[in-house]
PQR file of N, CA, C, O and H, with PARSE charges and radii, in Angstrom:
ATOM      1  N   MET A   1       0.715  -1.071  -0.063 -0.4000 1.5000
ATOM      2  CA  MET A   1       0.102   0.090  -0.149 -0.0000 2.0000
ATOM      3  C   MET A   1       1.078   1.237  -0.158  0.5500 1.7000
ATOM      4  O   MET A   1       2.223   1.223   0.293 -0.5500 1.4000
ATOM      5  N   ALA A   2       0.529   2.101  -0.667 -0.4000 1.5000
ATOM      6  CA  ALA A   2       1.491   3.396  -0.981 -0.0000 2.0000
ATOM      7  C   ALA A   2       1.347   4.170   0.358  0.5500 1.7000
ATOM      8  O   ALA A   2       0.438   3.819   1.110 -0.5500 1.4000
ATOM      9  H   ALA A   2      -0.401   2.112  -1.033  0.4000 1.0000
ATOM     10  N   GLN A   3       2.101   5.115   0.694 -0.4000 1.5000
ATOM     11  CA  GLN A   3       2.201   5.704   1.681 -0.0000 2.0000
ATOM     12  C   GLN A   3       1.122   6.950   1.505  0.5500 1.7000
ATOM     13  O   GLN A   3       0.912   7.523   0.436 -0.5500 1.4000
ATOM     14  H   GLN A   3       2.840   5.400   0.083  0.4000 1.0000
ATOM     15  N   GLY A   4       0.629   7.186   2.477 -0.4000 1.5000
ATOM     16  CA  GLY A   4      -0.600   8.115   2.701 -0.0000 2.0000
ATOM     17  C   GLY A   4      -1.790   7.611   2.207  0.5500 1.7000
ATOM     18  O   GLY A   4      -2.764   8.361   2.135 -0.5500 1.4000
ATOM     19  H   GLY A   4       0.799   6.721   3.345  0.4000 1.0000
ATOM     20  N   GLN A   5      -1.874   6.282   1.804 -0.4000 1.5000
ATOM     21  CA  GLN A   5      -3.393   5.803   1.512 -0.0000 2.0000
ATOM     22  C   GLN A   5      -3.693   4.763   2.686  0.5500 1.7000
ATOM     23  O   GLN A   5      -2.953   4.162   3.465 -0.5500 1.4000
ATOM     24  H   GLN A   5      -1.083   5.673   1.863  0.4000 1.0000
ATOM     25  N   SER A   6      -4.865   4.788   2.530 -0.4000 1.5000
ATOM     26  CA  SER A   6      -5.664   4.038   3.773 -0.0000 2.0000
ATOM     27  C   SER A   6      -6.651   2.836   3.253  0.5500 1.7000
ATOM     28  O   SER A   6      -7.552   3.122   2.465 -0.5500 1.4000
ATOM     29  H   SER A   6      -5.467   5.276   1.898  0.4000 1.0000
ATOM     30  N   ARG A   7      -6.487   1.613   3.662 -0.4000 1.5000
ATOM     31  CA  ARG A   7      -7.647   0.721   3.584 -0.0000 2.0000
ATOM     32  C   ARG A   7      -9.116   0.778   4.143  0.5500 1.7000
ATOM     33  O   ARG A   7     -10.046   0.031   3.838 -0.5500 1.4000
ATOM     34  H   ARG A   7      -5.755   1.381   4.302  0.4000 1.0000
ATOM     35  N   SER A   8      -9.121   2.024   5.195 -0.4000 1.5000
ATOM     36  CA  SER A   8      -9.892   2.160   6.154 -0.0000 2.0000
ATOM     37  C   SER A   8     -11.459   2.376   5.112  0.5500 1.7000
ATOM     38  O   SER A   8     -11.408   3.117   4.130 -0.5500 1.4000
ATOM     39  H   SER A   8      -8.365   2.630   5.443  0.4000 1.0000
ATOM     40  N   SER A   9     -12.398   1.850   5.377 -0.4000 1.5000
ATOM     41  CA  SER A   9     -13.573   2.387   4.662 -0.0000 2.0000
ATOM     42  C   SER A   9     -14.188   3.382   5.532  0.5500 1.7000
ATOM     43  O   SER A   9     -15.306   3.764   5.189 -0.5500 1.4000
ATOM     44  H   SER A   9     -12.440   1.248   6.175  0.4000 1.0000
ATOM     45  N   ASN A  10     -13.774   3.786   6.394 -0.4000 1.5000
ATOM     46  CA  ASN A  10     -14.461   4.393   7.469 -0.0000 2.0000
ATOM     47  C   ASN A  10     -14.567   6.222   6.660  0.5500 1.7000
ATOM     48  O   ASN A  10     -13.555   6.739   6.189 -0.5500 1.4000
ATOM     49  H   ASN A  10     -12.866   3.476   6.673  0.4000 1.0000
ATOM     50  N   VAL A  11     -15.666   6.797   6.654 -0.4000 1.5000
ATOM     51  CA  VAL A  11     -15.790   8.365   6.237 -0.0000 2.0000
ATOM     52  C   VAL A  11     -16.281   8.820   7.295  0.5500 1.7000
ATOM     53  O   VAL A  11     -17.213   8.340   7.940 -0.5500 1.4000
ATOM     54  H   VAL A  11     -16.488   6.377   7.037  0.4000 1.0000
ATOM     55  N   LEU A  12     -15.450  10.107   7.594 -0.4000 1.5000
ATOM     56  CA  LEU A  12     -15.721  10.893   8.425 -0.0000 2.0000
ATOM     57  C   LEU A  12     -16.984  11.898   8.279  0.5500 1.7000
ATOM     58  O   LEU A  12     -16.900  12.755   7.399 -0.5500 1.4000
ATOM     59  H   LEU A  12     -14.693  10.497   7.070  0.4000 1.0000
ATOM     60  N   VAL A  13     -18.286  11.843   9.180 -0.4000 1.5000
ATOM     61  CA  VAL A  13     -19.282  12.489   8.824 -0.0000 2.0000
ATOM     62  C   VAL A  13     -18.870  13.777   8.682  0.5500 1.7000
ATOM     63  O   VAL A  13     -19.099  14.235   7.562 -0.5500 1.4000
ATOM     64  H   VAL A  13     -18.354  11.146   9.895  0.4000 1.0000
ATOM     65  N   VAL A  14     -18.371  14.465   9.403 -0.4000 1.5000
ATOM     66  CA  VAL A  14     -17.769  15.961   9.045 -0.0000 2.0000
ATOM     67  C   VAL A  14     -16.166  15.673   8.668  0.5500 1.7000
ATOM     68  O   VAL A  14     -15.296  15.253   9.431 -0.5500 1.4000
ATOM     69  H   VAL A  14     -18.186  14.093  10.312  0.4000 1.0000
ATOM     70  N   PRO A  15     -16.046  16.026   7.270 -0.5600 1.5000
ATOM     71  CA  PRO A  15     -14.743  15.828   6.773  0.2800 2.0000
ATOM     72  C   PRO A  15     -13.787  16.912   7.365  0.5500 1.7000
ATOM     73  O   PRO A  15     -12.587  16.658   7.465 -0.5500 1.4000
ATOM     74  N   GLN A  16     -14.335  18.208   7.792 -0.4000 1.5000
ATOM     75  CA  GLN A  16     -13.151  19.054   8.372 -0.0000 2.0000
ATOM     76  C   GLN A  16     -12.835  18.840   9.693  0.5500 1.7000
ATOM     77  O   GLN A  16     -12.180  19.622  10.382 -0.5500 1.4000
ATOM     78  H   GLN A  16     -15.311  18.414   7.711  0.4000 1.0000
ATOM     79  N   ALA A  17     -13.373  17.609  10.116 -0.4000 1.5000
ATOM     80  CA  ALA A  17     -12.687  17.205  11.596 -0.0000 2.0000
ATOM     81  C   ALA A  17     -11.246  16.350  11.376  0.5500 1.7000
ATOM     82  O   ALA A  17     -10.654  15.879  12.347 -0.5500 1.4000
ATOM     83  H   ALA A  17     -13.905  16.973   9.556  0.4000 1.0000
ATOM     84  N   THR A  18     -10.820  16.223  10.202 -0.4000 1.5000
ATOM     85  CA  THR A  18      -9.663  15.439   9.583 -0.0000 2.0000
ATOM     86  C   THR A  18      -8.411  16.184  10.606  0.5500 1.7000
ATOM     87  O   THR A  18      -7.697  15.432  11.270 -0.5500 1.4000
ATOM     88  H   THR A  18     -11.301  16.605   9.413  0.4000 1.0000
ATOM     89  N   ALA A  19      -8.257  17.330  10.660 -0.4000 1.5000
ATOM     90  CA  ALA A  19      -7.009  18.255  10.913 -0.0000 2.0000
ATOM     91  C   ALA A  19      -7.266  17.943  12.764  0.5500 1.7000
ATOM     92  O   ALA A  19      -6.334  17.565  13.473 -0.5500 1.4000
ATOM     93  H   ALA A  19      -8.837  17.941  10.121  0.4000 1.0000
ATOM     94  N   ALA A  20      -8.355  18.131  13.180 -0.4000 1.5000
ATOM     95  CA  ALA A  20      -8.431  17.955  14.712 -0.0000 2.0000
ATOM     96  C   ALA A  20      -8.271  16.636  15.274  0.5500 1.7000
ATOM     97  O   ALA A  20      -7.793  16.439  16.391 -0.5500 1.4000
ATOM     98  H   ALA A  20      -9.113  18.438  12.604  0.4000 1.0000
ATOM     99  N   LEU A  21      -8.701  15.677  14.439 -0.4000 1.5000
ATOM    100  CA  LEU A  21      -8.484  14.206  14.899 -0.0000 2.0000
ATOM    101  C   LEU A  21      -6.815  14.137  14.778  0.5500 1.7000
ATOM    102  O   LEU A  21      -6.155  13.816  15.767 -0.5500 1.4000
ATOM    103  H   LEU A  21      -9.089  15.837  13.531  0.4000 1.0000
ATOM    104  N   ASP A  22      -6.238  14.427  13.623 -0.4000 1.5000
ATOM    105  CA  ASP A  22      -4.883  14.410  13.442 -0.0000 2.0000
ATOM    106  C   ASP A  22      -4.113  14.875  14.493  0.5500 1.7000
ATOM    107  O   ASP A  22      -3.136  14.249  14.907 -0.5500 1.4000
ATOM    108  H   ASP A  22      -6.774  14.687  12.820  0.4000 1.0000
ATOM    109  N   GLN A  23      -4.527  16.048  15.007 -0.4000 1.5000
ATOM    110  CA  GLN A  23      -3.872  16.784  16.152 -0.0000 2.0000
ATOM    111  C   GLN A  23      -4.188  16.129  17.501  0.5500 1.7000
ATOM    112  O   GLN A  23      -3.336  16.270  18.379 -0.5500 1.4000
ATOM    113  H   GLN A  23      -5.320  16.556  14.671  0.4000 1.0000
ATOM    114  N   LEU A  24      -5.155  15.520  17.751 -0.4000 1.5000
ATOM    115  CA  LEU A  24      -5.525  14.716  18.647 -0.0000 2.0000
ATOM    116  C   LEU A  24      -4.612  13.645  18.833  0.5500 1.7000
ATOM    117  O   LEU A  24      -4.084  13.414  19.921 -0.5500 1.4000
ATOM    118  H   LEU A  24      -5.847  15.406  17.038  0.4000 1.0000
ATOM    119  N   LYS A  25      -4.340  12.748  17.432 -0.4000 1.5000
ATOM    120  CA  LYS A  25      -3.522  11.576  17.647 -0.0000 2.0000
ATOM    121  C   LYS A  25      -2.047  11.928  18.103  0.5500 1.7000
ATOM    122  O   LYS A  25      -1.413  11.129  18.792 -0.5500 1.4000
ATOM    123  H   LYS A  25      -4.769  12.936  16.548  0.4000 1.0000
ATOM    124  N   TYR A  26      -1.540  13.089  17.722 -0.4000 1.5000
ATOM    125  CA  TYR A  26      -0.075  13.838  17.912 -0.0000 2.0000
ATOM    126  C   TYR A  26      -0.327  13.831  19.513  0.5500 1.7000
ATOM    127  O   TYR A  26       0.379  13.025  20.119 -0.5500 1.4000
ATOM    128  H   TYR A  26      -2.055  13.738  17.162  0.4000 1.0000
ATOM    129  N   GLU A  27      -1.137  14.528  20.219 -0.4000 1.5000
ATOM    130  CA  GLU A  27      -1.133  15.127  21.433 -0.0000 2.0000
ATOM    131  C   GLU A  27      -1.162  13.629  21.940  0.5500 1.7000
ATOM    132  O   GLU A  27      -0.096  13.222  22.399 -0.5500 1.4000
ATOM    133  H   GLU A  27      -1.711  15.182  19.727  0.4000 1.0000
ATOM    134  N   VAL A  28      -2.090  12.865  21.924 -0.4000 1.5000
ATOM    135  CA  VAL A  28      -2.104  11.448  22.752 -0.0000 2.0000
ATOM    136  C   VAL A  28      -0.905  10.744  22.634  0.5500 1.7000
ATOM    137  O   VAL A  28      -0.325  10.193  23.569 -0.5500 1.4000
ATOM    138  H   VAL A  28      -2.957  13.196  21.551  0.4000 1.0000
ATOM    139  N   ALA A  29      -0.527  10.773  21.419 -0.4000 1.5000
ATOM    140  CA  ALA A  29       1.011   9.858  21.168 -0.0000 2.0000
ATOM    141  C   ALA A  29       2.033  10.503  21.893  0.5500 1.7000
ATOM    142  O   ALA A  29       2.816   9.714  22.423 -0.5500 1.4000
ATOM    143  H   ALA A  29      -0.998  11.221  20.659  0.4000 1.0000
ATOM    144  N   GLN A  30       2.324  12.024  22.127 -0.4000 1.5000
ATOM    145  CA  GLN A  30       3.228  12.286  23.001 -0.0000 2.0000
ATOM    146  C   GLN A  30       3.115  12.271  24.504  0.5500 1.7000
ATOM    147  O   GLN A  30       4.070  12.336  25.277 -0.5500 1.4000
ATOM    148  H   GLN A  30       1.689  12.665  21.697  0.4000 1.0000
ATOM    149  N   GLU A  31       1.662  12.164  24.879 -0.4000 1.5000
ATOM    150  CA  GLU A  31       1.359  11.887  25.979 -0.0000 2.0000
ATOM    151  C   GLU A  31       1.801  10.519  26.591  0.5500 1.7000
ATOM    152  O   GLU A  31       2.182  10.288  27.739 -0.5500 1.4000
ATOM    153  H   GLU A  31       0.886  12.110  24.251  0.4000 1.0000
ATOM    154  N   LEU A  32       1.640   9.605  25.450 -0.4000 1.5000
ATOM    155  CA  LEU A  32       1.963   8.391  26.046 -0.0000 2.0000
ATOM    156  C   LEU A  32       3.261   7.935  25.827  0.5500 1.7000
ATOM    157  O   LEU A  32       3.626   6.793  26.109 -0.5500 1.4000
ATOM    158  H   LEU A  32       1.330   9.792  24.518  0.4000 1.0000
ATOM    159  N   GLY A  33       4.186   9.059  25.180 -0.4000 1.5000
ATOM    160  CA  GLY A  33       5.769   8.870  24.937 -0.0000 2.0000
ATOM    161  C   GLY A  33       5.872   8.054  23.786  0.5500 1.7000
ATOM    162  O   GLY A  33       6.809   7.259  23.704 -0.5500 1.4000
ATOM    163  H   GLY A  33       3.890   9.987  24.951  0.4000 1.0000
ATOM    164  N   ILE A  34       4.955   8.157  22.809 -0.4000 1.5000
ATOM    165  CA  ILE A  34       5.087   7.193  21.578 -0.0000 2.0000
ATOM    166  C   ILE A  34       5.431   8.302  20.414  0.5500 1.7000
ATOM    167  O   ILE A  34       4.679   9.232  20.125 -0.5500 1.4000
ATOM    168  H   ILE A  34       4.195   8.803  22.876  0.4000 1.0000
ATOM    169  N   GLN A  35       6.581   8.062  19.857 -0.4000 1.5000
ATOM    170  CA  GLN A  35       7.135   8.830  18.649 -0.0000 2.0000
ATOM    171  C   GLN A  35       6.392   8.234  17.319  0.5500 1.7000
ATOM    172  O   GLN A  35       6.561   7.065  16.972 -0.5500 1.4000
ATOM    173  H   GLN A  35       7.192   7.306  20.091  0.4000 1.0000
ATOM    174  N   ILE A  36       5.577   9.119  16.627 -0.4000 1.5000
ATOM    175  CA  ILE A  36       5.104   9.139  15.509 -0.0000 2.0000
ATOM    176  C   ILE A  36       6.020   9.660  14.287  0.5500 1.7000
ATOM    177  O   ILE A  36       6.472  10.800  14.178 -0.5500 1.4000
ATOM    178  H   ILE A  36       5.439  10.069  16.909  0.4000 1.0000
ATOM    179  N   PRO A  37       6.176   8.718  13.500 -0.5600 1.5000
ATOM    180  CA  PRO A  37       7.382   9.139  12.244  0.2800 2.0000
ATOM    181  C   PRO A  37       6.682  10.717  11.618  0.5500 1.7000
ATOM    182  O   PRO A  37       5.528  11.067  11.371 -0.5500 1.4000
ATOM    183  N   GLN A  38       7.816  11.299  11.538 -0.4000 1.5000
ATOM    184  CA  GLN A  38       7.444  12.713  11.008 -0.0000 2.0000
ATOM    185  C   GLN A  38       6.826  12.445   9.492  0.5500 1.7000
ATOM    186  O   GLN A  38       5.917  13.190   9.126 -0.5500 1.4000
ATOM    187  H   GLN A  38       8.754  11.014  11.739  0.4000 1.0000
ATOM    188  N   ASP A  39       7.279  11.432   8.624 -0.4000 1.5000
ATOM    189  CA  ASP A  39       6.139  11.366   7.543 -0.0000 2.0000
ATOM    190  C   ASP A  39       4.788  10.897   7.335  0.5500 1.7000
ATOM    191  O   ASP A  39       4.136  10.784   6.297 -0.5500 1.4000
ATOM    192  H   ASP A  39       8.018  10.827   8.921  0.4000 1.0000
ATOM    193  N   GLY A  40       4.437  10.587   8.825 -0.4000 1.5000
ATOM    194  CA  GLY A  40       3.182  10.488   8.890 -0.0000 2.0000
ATOM    195  C   GLY A  40       2.632   8.843   8.421  0.5500 1.7000
ATOM    196  O   GLY A  40       1.452   8.537   8.249 -0.5500 1.4000
ATOM    197  H   GLY A  40       4.967  10.678   9.669  0.4000 1.0000
ATOM    198  N   TYR A  41       3.764   7.962   8.282 -0.4000 1.5000
ATOM    199  CA  TYR A  41       3.539   6.633   7.858 -0.0000 2.0000
ATOM    200  C   TYR A  41       3.656   5.697   9.001  0.5500 1.7000
ATOM    201  O   TYR A  41       4.775   5.517   9.480 -0.5500 1.4000
ATOM    202  H   TYR A  41       4.722   8.210   8.422  0.4000 1.0000
ATOM    203  N   MET A  42       2.726   5.141   9.444 -0.4000 1.5000
ATOM    204  CA  MET A  42       2.686   4.497  10.539 -0.0000 2.0000
ATOM    205  C   MET A  42       2.893   3.018  10.395  0.5500 1.7000
ATOM    206  O   MET A  42       2.800   2.243  11.347 -0.5500 1.4000
ATOM    207  H   MET A  42       1.816   5.287   9.055  0.4000 1.0000
ATOM    208  N   GLY A  43       3.189   2.644   9.120 -0.4000 1.5000
ATOM    209  CA  GLY A  43       3.164   1.060   8.956 -0.0000 2.0000
ATOM    210  C   GLY A  43       4.575   0.397   9.682  0.5500 1.7000
ATOM    211  O   GLY A  43       4.777  -0.777   9.373 -0.5500 1.4000
ATOM    212  H   GLY A  43       3.265   3.273   8.347  0.4000 1.0000
ATOM    213  N   HIS A  44       5.353   0.887  10.408 -0.4000 1.5000
ATOM    214  CA  HIS A  44       6.541   0.439  10.935 -0.0000 2.0000
ATOM    215  C   HIS A  44       6.487   0.640  12.262  0.5500 1.7000
ATOM    216  O   HIS A  44       7.457   0.491  13.005 -0.5500 1.4000
ATOM    217  H   HIS A  44       5.189   1.841  10.658  0.4000 1.0000
ATOM    218  N   MET A  45       5.075   1.072  12.715 -0.4000 1.5000
ATOM    219  CA  MET A  45       5.187   1.097  14.287 -0.0000 2.0000
ATOM    220  C   MET A  45       4.660  -0.116  14.810  0.5500 1.7000
ATOM    221  O   MET A  45       4.071  -0.878  14.043 -0.5500 1.4000
ATOM    222  H   MET A  45       4.287   1.192  12.112  0.4000 1.0000
ATOM    223  N   ALA A  46       4.788  -0.387  15.973 -0.4000 1.5000
ATOM    224  CA  ALA A  46       3.989  -1.332  16.933 -0.0000 2.0000
ATOM    225  C   ALA A  46       2.745  -1.290  16.821  0.5500 1.7000
ATOM    226  O   ALA A  46       2.111  -0.247  16.984 -0.5500 1.4000
ATOM    227  H   ALA A  46       5.266   0.233  16.596  0.4000 1.0000
ATOM    228  N   THR A  47       2.149  -2.546  16.492 -0.4000 1.5000
ATOM    229  CA  THR A  47       0.739  -2.535  16.971 -0.0000 2.0000
ATOM    230  C   THR A  47       0.126  -2.509  18.245  0.5500 1.7000
ATOM    231  O   THR A  47      -1.067  -2.260  18.417 -0.5500 1.4000
ATOM    232  H   THR A  47       2.663  -3.393  16.359  0.4000 1.0000
ATOM    233  N   ARG A  48       1.068  -2.804  19.275 -0.4000 1.5000
ATOM    234  CA  ARG A  48       0.492  -2.364  20.335 -0.0000 2.0000
ATOM    235  C   ARG A  48       0.663  -0.665  20.614  0.5500 1.7000
ATOM    236  O   ARG A  48      -0.048  -0.217  21.514 -0.5500 1.4000
ATOM    237  H   ARG A  48       2.038  -3.006  19.135  0.4000 1.0000
ATOM    238  N   ASP A  49       1.493   0.219  19.950 -0.4000 1.5000
ATOM    239  CA  ASP A  49       1.749   1.634  20.022 -0.0000 2.0000
ATOM    240  C   ASP A  49       0.345   1.992  19.525  0.5500 1.7000
ATOM    241  O   ASP A  49      -0.556   2.355  20.281 -0.5500 1.4000
ATOM    242  H   ASP A  49       2.070  -0.146  19.220  0.4000 1.0000
ATOM    243  N   THR A  50       0.213   1.849  18.065 -0.4000 1.5000
ATOM    244  CA  THR A  50      -1.176   2.219  17.511 -0.0000 2.0000
ATOM    245  C   THR A  50      -2.215   2.228  18.015  0.5500 1.7000
ATOM    246  O   THR A  50      -3.056   3.110  17.845 -0.5500 1.4000
ATOM    247  H   THR A  50       0.945   1.554  17.451  0.4000 1.0000
ATOM    248  N   GLY A  51      -2.381   0.892  18.978 -0.4000 1.5000
ATOM    249  CA  GLY A  51      -3.471   0.238  19.590 -0.0000 2.0000
ATOM    250  C   GLY A  51      -3.765   1.147  20.650  0.5500 1.7000
ATOM    251  O   GLY A  51      -4.961   1.403  20.790 -0.5500 1.4000
ATOM    252  H   GLY A  51      -1.698   0.175  19.116  0.4000 1.0000
ATOM    253  N   ALA A  52      -2.867   1.761  21.524 -0.4000 1.5000
ATOM    254  CA  ALA A  52      -2.771   2.447  22.637 -0.0000 2.0000
ATOM    255  C   ALA A  52      -3.119   3.881  22.345  0.5500 1.7000
ATOM    256  O   ALA A  52      -3.708   4.561  23.186 -0.5500 1.4000
ATOM    257  H   ALA A  52      -1.895   1.553  21.411  0.4000 1.0000
ATOM    258  N   ILE A  53      -2.736   4.399  21.061 -0.4000 1.5000
ATOM    259  CA  ILE A  53      -3.208   5.612  20.658 -0.0000 2.0000
ATOM    260  C   ILE A  53      -4.512   5.574  20.254  0.5500 1.7000
ATOM    261  O   ILE A  53      -5.160   6.595  20.481 -0.5500 1.4000
ATOM    262  H   ILE A  53      -2.257   3.847  20.377  0.4000 1.0000
ATOM    263  N   GLY A  54      -5.087   4.629  19.696 -0.4000 1.5000
ATOM    264  CA  GLY A  54      -6.245   4.672  19.179 -0.0000 2.0000
ATOM    265  C   GLY A  54      -7.286   4.410  20.349  0.5500 1.7000
ATOM    266  O   GLY A  54      -8.438   4.806  20.175 -0.5500 1.4000
ATOM    267  H   GLY A  54      -4.561   3.799  19.512  0.4000 1.0000
ATOM    268  N   GLY A  55      -6.998   3.859  21.356 -0.4000 1.5000
ATOM    269  CA  GLY A  55      -7.760   3.564  22.680 -0.0000 2.0000
ATOM    270  C   GLY A  55      -7.743   4.847  23.444  0.5500 1.7000
ATOM    271  O   GLY A  55      -8.785   5.281  23.935 -0.5500 1.4000
ATOM    272  H   GLY A  55      -6.062   3.537  21.497  0.4000 1.0000
ATOM    273  N   HIS A  56      -6.692   5.424  23.556 -0.4000 1.5000
ATOM    274  CA  HIS A  56      -6.693   6.828  24.147 -0.0000 2.0000
ATOM    275  C   HIS A  56      -7.584   7.635  23.472  0.5500 1.7000
ATOM    276  O   HIS A  56      -8.351   8.314  24.154 -0.5500 1.4000
ATOM    277  H   HIS A  56      -5.846   5.072  23.156  0.4000 1.0000
ATOM    278  N   ILE A  57      -7.634   7.692  22.368 -0.4000 1.5000
ATOM    279  CA  ILE A  57      -8.432   8.767  21.549 -0.0000 2.0000
ATOM    280  C   ILE A  57      -9.820   8.345  21.476  0.5500 1.7000
ATOM    281  O   ILE A  57     -10.699   9.186  21.290 -0.5500 1.4000
ATOM    282  H   ILE A  57      -7.011   7.140  21.814  0.4000 1.0000
ATOM    283  N   THR A  58     -10.069   7.207  21.597 -0.4000 1.5000
ATOM    284  CA  THR A  58     -11.572   6.786  21.950 -0.0000 2.0000
ATOM    285  C   THR A  58     -12.311   7.219  23.152  0.5500 1.7000
ATOM    286  O   THR A  58     -13.468   7.603  23.321 -0.5500 1.4000
ATOM    287  H   THR A  58      -9.355   6.524  21.749  0.4000 1.0000
ATOM    288  N   ARG A  59     -11.235   7.031  23.989 -0.4000 1.5000
ATOM    289  CA  ARG A  59     -11.577   7.208  25.444 -0.0000 2.0000
ATOM    290  C   ARG A  59     -11.858   8.829  25.675  0.5500 1.7000
ATOM    291  O   ARG A  59     -12.667   9.256  26.499 -0.5500 1.4000
ATOM    292  H   ARG A  59     -10.295   6.719  23.852  0.4000 1.0000
ATOM    293  N   ARG A  60     -11.039   9.664  24.794 -0.4000 1.5000
ATOM    294  CA  ARG A  60     -10.981  11.055  24.919 -0.0000 2.0000
ATOM    295  C   ARG A  60     -12.292  11.678  23.963  0.5500 1.7000
ATOM    296  O   ARG A  60     -12.950  12.674  24.261 -0.5500 1.4000
ATOM    297  H   ARG A  60     -10.382   9.318  24.125  0.4000 1.0000
ATOM    298  N   LEU A  61     -12.452  10.958  22.940 -0.4000 1.5000
ATOM    299  CA  LEU A  61     -13.752  11.146  22.210 -0.0000 2.0000
ATOM    300  C   LEU A  61     -15.052  10.986  23.159  0.5500 1.7000
ATOM    301  O   LEU A  61     -15.877  11.888  23.311 -0.5500 1.4000
ATOM    302  H   LEU A  61     -11.917  10.149  22.698  0.4000 1.0000
ATOM    303  N   VAL A  62     -15.118   9.816  23.729 -0.4000 1.5000
ATOM    304  CA  VAL A  62     -16.147   9.615  24.399 -0.0000 2.0000
ATOM    305  C   VAL A  62     -16.567  10.554  25.712  0.5500 1.7000
ATOM    306  O   VAL A  62     -17.711  10.811  26.088 -0.5500 1.4000
ATOM    307  H   VAL A  62     -14.448   9.083  23.606  0.4000 1.0000
ATOM    308  N   GLN A  63     -15.378  10.966  26.263 -0.4000 1.5000
ATOM    309  CA  GLN A  63     -15.744  11.971  27.462 -0.0000 2.0000
ATOM    310  C   GLN A  63     -15.973  13.244  26.863  0.5500 1.7000
ATOM    311  O   GLN A  63     -16.634  14.060  27.505 -0.5500 1.4000
ATOM    312  H   GLN A  63     -14.449  10.757  25.957  0.4000 1.0000
ATOM    313  N   ILE A  64     -15.478  13.582  25.597 -0.4000 1.5000
ATOM    314  CA  ILE A  64     -16.182  15.008  25.068 -0.0000 2.0000
ATOM    315  C   ILE A  64     -17.873  14.779  24.883  0.5500 1.7000
ATOM    316  O   ILE A  64     -18.825  15.407  25.347 -0.5500 1.4000
ATOM    317  H   ILE A  64     -14.941  12.919  25.076  0.4000 1.0000
ATOM    318  N   ALA A  65     -17.794  13.599  23.997 -0.4000 1.5000
ATOM    319  CA  ALA A  65     -19.395  13.559  24.066 -0.0000 2.0000
ATOM    320  C   ALA A  65     -20.184  13.398  25.218  0.5500 1.7000
ATOM    321  O   ALA A  65     -21.312  13.888  25.172 -0.5500 1.4000
ATOM    322  H   ALA A  65     -17.020  13.090  23.620  0.4000 1.0000
ATOM    323  N   GLU A  66     -19.841  12.826  26.223 -0.4000 1.5000
ATOM    324  CA  GLU A  66     -20.635  13.072  27.457 -0.0000 2.0000
ATOM    325  C   GLU A  66     -20.532  13.999  28.076  0.5500 1.7000
ATOM    326  O   GLU A  66     -21.433  14.136  28.904 -0.5500 1.4000
ATOM    327  H   GLU A  66     -18.924  12.427  26.261  0.4000 1.0000
ATOM    328  N   GLN A  67     -19.682  14.867  28.051 -0.4000 1.5000
ATOM    329  CA  GLN A  67     -19.680  16.364  28.508 -0.0000 2.0000
ATOM    330  C   GLN A  67     -20.468  17.292  27.841  0.5500 1.7000
ATOM    331  O   GLN A  67     -20.989  18.270  28.377 -0.5500 1.4000
ATOM    332  H   GLN A  67     -18.950  14.756  27.379  0.4000 1.0000
ATOM    333  N   GLN A  68     -20.569  16.924  26.441 -0.4000 1.5000
ATOM    334  CA  GLN A  68     -21.684  17.967  25.725 -0.0000 2.0000
ATOM    335  C   GLN A  68     -23.017  17.579  25.954  0.5500 1.7000
ATOM    336  O   GLN A  68     -23.908  18.417  25.814 -0.5500 1.4000
ATOM    337  H   GLN A  68     -20.145  16.129  26.006  0.4000 1.0000
ATOM    338  N   LEU A  69     -23.336  16.147  26.366 -0.4000 1.5000
ATOM    339  CA  LEU A  69     -24.758  15.637  26.330 -0.0000 2.0000
ATOM    340  C   LEU A  69     -24.717  15.958  27.882  0.5500 1.7000
ATOM    341  O   LEU A  69     -25.866  16.320  28.133 -0.5500 1.4000
ATOM    342  H   LEU A  69     -22.612  15.466  26.480  0.4000 1.0000
ATOM    343  N   ALA A  70     -24.131  15.998  28.801 -0.4000 1.5000
ATOM    344  CA  ALA A  70     -24.459  16.486  30.033 -0.0000 2.0000
ATOM    345  C   ALA A  70     -24.988  18.156  30.013  0.5500 1.7000
ATOM    346  O   ALA A  70     -25.918  18.631  30.664 -0.5500 1.4000
ATOM    347  H   ALA A  70     -23.198  15.704  28.597  0.4000 1.0000
ATOM    348  N   GLY A  71     -24.203  18.765  29.184 -0.4000 1.5000
ATOM    349  CA  GLY A  71     -24.399  20.504  29.097 -0.0000 2.0000
ATOM    350  C   GLY A  71     -25.697  20.568  28.360  0.5500 1.7000
ATOM    351  O   GLY A  71     -26.345  21.613  28.404 -0.5500 1.4000
ATOM    352  H   GLY A  71     -23.447  18.380  28.655  0.4000 1.0000
ATOM    353  N   GLN A  72     -26.068  19.684  27.782 -0.4000 1.5000
ATOM    354  CA  GLN A  72     -27.426  20.006  27.054 -0.0000 2.0000
ATOM    355  C   GLN A  72     -28.797  19.543  27.871  0.5500 1.7000
ATOM    356  O   GLN A  72     -29.911  19.953  27.546 -0.5500 1.4000
ATOM    357  H   GLN A  72     -25.541  18.835  27.746  0.4000 1.0000
ATOM    358  N   PHE A  73     -28.592  18.750  28.834 -0.4000 1.5000
ATOM    359  CA  PHE A  73     -29.820  18.425  29.877 -0.0000 2.0000
ATOM    360  C   PHE A  73     -29.553  18.754  30.857  0.5500 1.7000
ATOM    361  O   PHE A  73     -29.887  17.942  31.720 -0.5500 1.4000
ATOM    362  H   PHE A  73     -27.687  18.416  29.098  0.4000 1.0000
ATOM    363  N   LYS A  74     -28.848  20.017  31.384 -0.4000 1.5000
ATOM    364  CA  LYS A  74     -29.063  20.821  32.366 -0.0000 2.0000
ATOM    365  C   LYS A  74     -30.053  21.683  32.492  0.5500 1.7000
ATOM    366  O   LYS A  74     -30.130  22.392  33.495 -0.5500 1.4000
ATOM    367  H   LYS A  74     -28.577  20.676  30.683  0.4000 1.0000
TER
END
């Protein structure tokens, strides 16, 4: 698979969120002490590291959604 291409069939509901999700990815990786390659290609990273990043991103997104929902019902 060529660099920059993805097999993922996931399509963002809000395409403008791509930059925010990328920023979140780098923030989480930094917090975990995981170095993301400068070229953005993560094919050589350990599965454990990429899984940890994805898991923490999911937790943070759920937390953000919960906070927004709690604010709507006050």
